[in-house]
C-alpha positions as CSV (number, residue, x, y, z in Angstrom):
1,X,123.9,-32.5,195.9
2,X,126.9,-33.4,193.9
3,X,126.0,-34.4,190.3
4,X,129.1,-36.4,189.9
5,X,128.5,-38.9,192.7
6,X,124.9,-38.3,193.5
7,X,125.4,-38.0,197.2
8,X,124.5,-35.1,199.5
9,X,127.4,-33.6,201.4
10,X,125.2,-31.8,203.9
11,X,127.2,-28.6,203.6
12,X,124.3,-26.7,202.1
13,X,121.8,-27.9,204.6
14,X,123.8,-27.8,207.8
15,X,123.7,-25.1,210.3
16,X,125.9,-22.2,209.3
17,X,128.4,-22.9,212.2
18,X,128.8,-26.5,211.1
19,X,129.2,-25.6,207.5
20,X,131.8,-22.9,208.4
21,X,133.7,-25.5,210.5
22,X,133.7,-27.9,207.6
23,X,134.9,-25.3,205.2
24,X,137.7,-24.2,207.6
25,X,138.8,-27.9,208.0
26,X,138.7,-28.3,204.2
27,X,140.9,-25.2,203.8
28,X,143.4,-26.6,206.3
29,X,143.5,-29.9,204.5
30,X,143.8,-28.2,201.1
31,X,146.8,-26.1,202.3
32,X,148.4,-29.2,203.7
33,X,148.2,-31.0,200.3
34,X,149.4,-27.8,198.6
35,X,152.4,-27.5,200.9
36,X,153.2,-31.2,200.5
37,X,153.3,-30.7,196.7
38,X,155.4,-27.5,197.0
39,X,152.7,-25.2,195.7
40,X,151.7,-27.3,192.7
41,X,147.9,-26.9,192.9
42,X,147.2,-29.5,190.3
43,X,149.3,-32.2,191.9
44,X,147.8,-31.3,195.3
45,X,144.3,-31.7,193.9
46,X,145.1,-35.0,192.2
47,X,146.6,-36.3,195.4
48,X,143.7,-35.2,197.5
49,X,141.2,-36.8,195.1
50,X,143.2,-40.0,194.9
51,X,143.3,-40.2,198.7
52,X,139.6,-39.5,199.0
53,X,138.8,-42.2,196.5
54,X,141.0,-44.7,198.3
55,X,139.3,-43.9,201.6
56,X,135.9,-44.2,200.0
57,X,136.8,-47.6,198.5
58,X,138.1,-48.8,201.9
59,X,134.9,-47.6,203.6
60,X,132.8,-49.4,201.0
61,X,134.7,-52.6,201.5
62,X,134.3,-52.4,205.3
63,X,130.5,-51.8,204.8
64,X,130.3,-54.8,202.5
65,X,132.2,-57.0,205.0
66,X,129.8,-55.9,207.8
67,X,126.8,-56.7,205.5
68,X,128.2,-60.2,204.8
69,X,128.7,-60.8,208.5
70,X,125.1,-59.8,209.2
71,X,123.8,-62.0,206.4
72,X,125.8,-65.0,207.7
73,X,124.4,-64.4,211.1
74,X,120.8,-64.6,209.9
75,X,121.6,-67.8,207.9
76,X,123.4,-69.4,210.9
77,X,120.6,-68.6,213.2
78,X,118.0,-70.1,210.8
79,X,114.4,-69.3,210.6
80,X,112.5,-69.0,213.8
81,X,110.4,-71.9,214.9
82,X,106.7,-71.6,214.4
83,X,106.1,-71.0,218.1
84,X,108.8,-68.3,218.2
85,X,107.2,-66.3,215.4
86,X,104.0,-65.4,217.3
């Protein structure tokens, strides 16, 4: 569990093959950022974190939009009639 965000990544609890695949994918992504920033590790890290935060914000907004749609669906449908509740 990451203390910073309080969310489980699952890396520690996954099967070894899945964890290895995730680490390998992370290494490829890290190298791509490093290459894009001409070997500047700090700039690559900052860019990767900024991209991850932007992706997280977008995902949270999509989740909130879905929740609003579901809530509106319940409101539009109204409460079930007494004979429908049984």
